[in-house]
C-alpha positions, 0 to 999 in steps of 0.5 A, a space after each residue: 438527507 442527513 450528512 451521515 446518510 449522504 456521506 454513506 451513499 456517496 462512498 466509493 468502492 475501495 482500491 480494487 479487490 485482490 484476485 481469486 486466491 486458493 482460500 476462496 477455492 478452499 472455502 468453496 470446497 469445504 462448503 460443498 462437501 459440508 452441505 453434502 455431509 449434512 444432507 446425507 447424515 442429518 436425520 431432522 433435516 426436512 427435504 435434504 435433497 432440495 436443501 443440499 441442491 440449493 446450498 451447494 448451488 449458491 456456493 460458487 457465489 463466494 468466488 465472486 463476492 469481492 468483485 461483485 458484492 451486491 450481485 452476490 447478496 442479491 442472488 444468495 438472499 433472493 433465492 433463498 427467500 424465493 425458495 422459502 416462499 414457495 415451500 411456505 406456500 406449499 405447507 412446507 417448512 423453510 429451508 434450515 441447514 446449518 451449512 448456510 452459515 457461510 452466507 455471513 461471508 456476503 454481507 461481510 464483502 459487501 460492506 468490505 468491498 461494495 460502495 456506499 449505495 451498494 451497501 445500502 442496497 444490499 442491507 435492504 435485501 438481506 433484512 428481508 429474508 432475515 425478518 421472514 426467517 425469524 417470523 417463520 421459525 420463531 424459537 425465542 427473543 434470545 435466538 432472535 437477538 443472537 441471530 441479529 448480532 451475528 449478522 451485524 458482526 459481519 457487517 461491522 467487521 467488513 466496514 472495520 477492515 475497510 476503514 482500517 485498510 482505507 486509513 492505511 492507503 491515506 497514510 501511505 499517500 501522505 508519505 509519498 506526498 511528503 517524500 515528493 515535497 522534501 525531494 522538491 525542496 532538495 531540487 529547489 535549493 540546488 537550482 538556486 545554487 546554480 542560478 547563483 553561480 551563473 549570475 556571479 560569473 555574469 557579473 564577474 565576465 561583465 566586470 572584466 570584459 574591458 581589461 580582459 578580452 577573454 573573460 566574457 568567453 570563460 564566463 559564457 562558457 561556465 554559465 552554459 554548463 551551469 545552465 544546462 544542469 539548472 534545467 535538468 533540475 528544473 524539469 525533475 522539480 517541475 515534475 515532482 513539486 506539488 506545492 511551493 517549497 520556501 528556499 531556506 533549508 539547510 544543505 542535504 547530507 550526501 554520499 559525502 556523509 555516509 560515514 556518519 552512519 558506520 559505528 557500533 551501537 551499544 546494544 545493537 550491531 555494528 555498521 559498516 560502510 563502504 563507498 567505491 567507484 565514481 561518485 564524483 559530480 553527483 546531482 544534488 538529488 541523487 547524492 541526497 537520496 542515496 544518503 536517505 535511502 542508506 540512513 533509513 534501511 540502517 535505522 530499520 535494520 537497527 530496530 528490527 533485525 534480530 540478533 544482528 551483529 553486522 549491517 554492511 552498506 555498500 555504495 557504488 558509482 559508474 558511468 550511468 548509475 549508482 547502486 546501494 545495498 544494505 544488508 544485516 545478518 539477522 536471524 531469518 524470520 517473517 518479513 520486517 515489521 517496519 516494511 508491513 506496518 510502517 511506511 519507511 519503505 514507502 518513501 525509500 520506494 517513492 524517492 527512488 521512482 521519482 528520480 528514475 531508479 528503482 528500491 526493493 527490500 527482502 530477506 536474504 538467502 539463508 540470513 538477514 535482510 537487504 534493502 537494494 537501491 539503483 538510482 541514475 547518475 542523472 536527474 531524469 527530465 
């Protein structure tokens, strides 16, 4: 078996299809009404009652085309084939309703939502009634080529949408992986700092033990605090680390560096940063996450906020959490393209989730767009 064919047969189903939406019911209604009207108004339609019954009877299959694509294709084209064979054997013309053009959504859904094996089997099923229809109602090579082209277009469109969506999902996973790696590097630096402090205090306590009996006790107290912090950071690092990260990285910016984001842009809105509450002694991972999320949100606003004059960054801390809100006053409009087509928000959300917090974005009431995040003061174990 050739590699392309093996790859096709081994292709799994894509991510779970979306739930049934109002458009599915609208399509069902349009098909039903169109079939009835065609059966009533079309004078040259043979066997109008049977044609309408078959077309309307198969119409509900559109509701299951995503979740059961092969079964839907087999039912729709199998029933049509069986009816046509029966009519031809009885000397009657085959079904010829224009409304059956809705059948094209079935091969599209087969290649969009089915596995490789389902797509291959479904294509074989489709080709049987298609070949019969061409041979029985031959109207010339041009019509045959046009019919095949339409069918192939539906199949190709389904596969193209599937491929594009798959590439987007792989890119999202890559962004999440990169964010985990960056966070793990920051945690690595923090743990290295704590361990160095432990070693220094242990050496100092040992050196001063002969001249100052209380020095070892003081050193042990400091070591206990540093060791407790190190264990918390290490547990977090083990949870998120997927690949070994080297240790030679520059210190990561944090809350103290947020003012670097403020100021007026020559061709954009002014950025104002307000920091309040208790933000001292934050774990390095939380400290860096606040800056990274704020930086990404400000960058998105500068690029995509239409007619904005102000980007307001507010960070506040209390005993248990650190909250961040980045809001602009741009014109209302569709969702931020950076959030629909880009991956900046994915990284922010992933970082917040890894640290036990949450991050979300959406339009503000009236005007503007806001990104808000809530992070715990302590890295979860």
